[in-house]
Residue, then its C-alpha position, 0 to 999 in steps of 0.5 A: m829409738l835408742l835402747a840401753s842395757v846395763d850388765l852388772g857382771s861379777n867382774s865388769f859392769r857394762l853399758e851398751i846403747g843401741r839404735v833400733e833400725g827396723s828389726r835390728v839393733l845397731h851398736q851406738s856406744y859401749w862402756k865397760e868398767s872393771v868392778r870385781l864384785s866377785a872379789g869383794f865378799d867379806e867372811n859373811g858372804c856380803l859385798t864389802e863397803e869398798v866394792q859397793t862404793r866402786a860399783l855405785a861410782t860406776l853406775a853413777r857414770f852410767n846414769e849420766r849416759i842414760k838418765t833421759f831414756p824412758r824406763a821401758q827402753v832400759r834394762a839393767v840386770g845382775t848376775q852371779a855375784l848379786r845372785i849369791a851376795k847375802n846383802s844383795p837386796e840392800f845393795i840393789q836398793k842403793a844401786e837403783r837409786v844411783l842408776g835411776f832404773p830398776i835392776e833385776i837379778l837373772r837366774g843362771r839359765e836365763e842369763a845363758r839364754l840372753v847370752f846366746e841371743g846376743c851372740s846370735y845377732r852378732l854372728p853371721a846368719s846360719d842354721a848351724k847348731r852353735f855352742i856358746v861358752d860365756i866365762g864370767g867373773g863368778s859363773t860360766e854359762f853353756v848354751i846350745g841353740s840355732g838361729h836366734k833361739a837357745h835350746q839347752c842352757e846351763s850355768y855353773h858357779v865357776g868363773c875367772v874371779n872366784t877361781t883366781i881367788e880360790y887357787f891363786s890367792d898368794g899371787k903365785i902361778t905354779d903347775e901344781q896350783f893350775e892342775k888342782a884348779q883345773l881339776f876342781v873346775q872339771s869336777e863342777i862341769t863334768e855333768a855337762y858332758p852328755e848334753f854339751n859335748i862335741n857330738n851335739w853341736d856344729e860350731a863353738y864360740g866363746s863370748s866372754g872377756t876371758m875368751d876375748a883376752i886369750s884370743t887377743i893374746l894369741r893374735t898378737m903373738g901371731l899364733s892365731e889368724e882369726g882369734e881361734v883357740t885350740p887345746e894346743h894354744l891353751m897349753h902354750l899359754r899355761k906354760m907361759l903363765i907358769e914360767q912367769g910365775e907371778i900374777s902381778q908380773l904377768a907380761l903377755p903380748g896383748l894382755m890388758d892391764n885390767r885382765r892381768e889379775v884374772i887371766v889365770g883363773g879364766l885360762v883355767v876355766l877355759s882349759a877345763v871346758f875344752e878338756t871336759l867337752k873334748i873341744k877342738v877349736m873355739y872362735p871368739c864372738t861379741g855381743a853376749l848378755r848386753v846385746g841379748l838384753l837389747y833384743d829382748l827389750l826390742d821384742r817387748k816393745c814390739q809386743h813379742d814377749i818371750r815370757e808369754e810363751s813361757a807362761q803358755a808352755l807351763l800352762n800346757w805342760t801342767n794340763v790345767d783347766k785353761e778356760q778357768a785360768q783365762r776366766v780368772q785372768t780376765l776378772a783379775l785384770t778387770f778389777f786391777n784396771q778399776v783399782c789401779p788405772q795408772a798401773g804400768e804394763e809390766d804390773k798388768k802383765l805379771l798379774g795376768w800371768a799369775s792369774l793364768l797360772h794360779e792353779i798349776g800347783g794342782v799337778i802336784s796335789h790339789n790340797g794346798y795347790h796355791r802353795h805348790t803353785a807358789y813354789v813352782l813359779g818361784n823356783c823353776d826356770l822360766a825363759g824371759f823371767s828374772r828372779p824378781n819377776q818370779e818372786c812377784l808371781s810366787t807372791l801373788v799366787l800364794a796370796q790368791r786364797g786364805n789368810l793374808l798374814k803369809v804375804e803381810k810384808a808384800i801388801q805394805r806396797a800399794i801395787y802389791r795390794a792392788q794385785i792381790i785384791s784383784i786376784r783374790l776377787a777373781v778367784i772368788f767370783a770364778h769359783t763355780r768354774l762355769p761361764t757366769q753373767f756378772p752384774p756391774m761391779s766397781l772396785s775402788v781404793t779407800e783411805t783404809g783399804f778397798k770397797l767393792a760395790l755390786s748388786a744386792q739382788w745378785l748376791e742374794q741369788h749367789p749366797l756362796t759368793h756372798f759368804l766368800l766376800e764376807n770372809e774376805v772382810v775378815f781376812w783383810n781386817k786381820v792385816q789392818y786393812d778394810f774391805e768394804l762391801e757396798l750393796i746397791d739396789 
């Protein structure tokens, strides 16, 4: 089986294809193109037409490699530049059409977790606590973990592209500019010291293009045997860059042309990381985000989805009524299978997690708990969940009760309508919070909405449920959809 990961990074786009052999994903092929999304923002914070055109052309070439892959065997993600671009949703729509697969936007900490997982599979097996730094075009991720599991993850909004643009936009490299840029980066990451300093890990690695470029330069110059980087190496390179003085004229041994424009920003960030965390030596490693995505895909194919662990951990932390949560989850999935039998596994999983976690906002306040739940699920860091995943969960739990006007835009999509009616009916039928014997029920789609068929006699014996279902008719009518009750003998 072949798996593919597409990393729409802030500096480069990468495509990695791996072949599954047992529990391993073996490298089969890899493509990388410099797109420089982080350098393509206009004064309004939007991606320019020029950079969008360049990005879409790259994705079209990637599509040629993976267009025959099943959807479940490809994962495409965007990082910092697409997290902050004001027109990111519009660009993503175009990008998905060209690539031929959905594109998720990762949160910073989730990106860091996947970076660690990818590196861990490309490094020798070890029980050591490893610290990994990934300097991207628009952000830098810090991770500490052991084995294949990340323990501490953080993301900072400084990278090789945005630092170069901010402090070296005139193309000049001076000692004063370098010092000013490094102090700024240090001010952004100084809060990382307590958690990520050298006392908290055994080995340090750099997984980014910046680290690879610097390591290659040092090896080419004969200054580093294994590609390791030290503070002395960084200072030596800093002096070389300042002596050469012009970004366009940089000529360092081993420096690739596609790295010339951003090497100074990358060196600034790496120097700031070394200085802030008091690092003595760092080694290069490969893999990073793109390999982490492949192993995350493999886990999902093998029915080990870390998102399930995250959902259960949140459920335990909030100490909600687990029996009620599972009761609503079971009912919601039952209704959803009736109304949308051809739905994909991903849609079922998201509804299942939303149903399981639908009451966690009660840990803040019982009043308006669904709104608190929506906020928590939309904004907290949940390992394995992308930003679109969390937006979906947030929408579903917000829609579980009350008027539907607050999710009117979402219910224009058929899959959301089906998920929303399912969780709403589940909450209604489980309102007693007790094990209940339900009659046979059938939920179906009509031309104008939904129809629920169930026993008239059972409803007579459960007047509150009947009342809630009649209110449901009103709620759906207000958003121009029908909800019909068909009472059967």
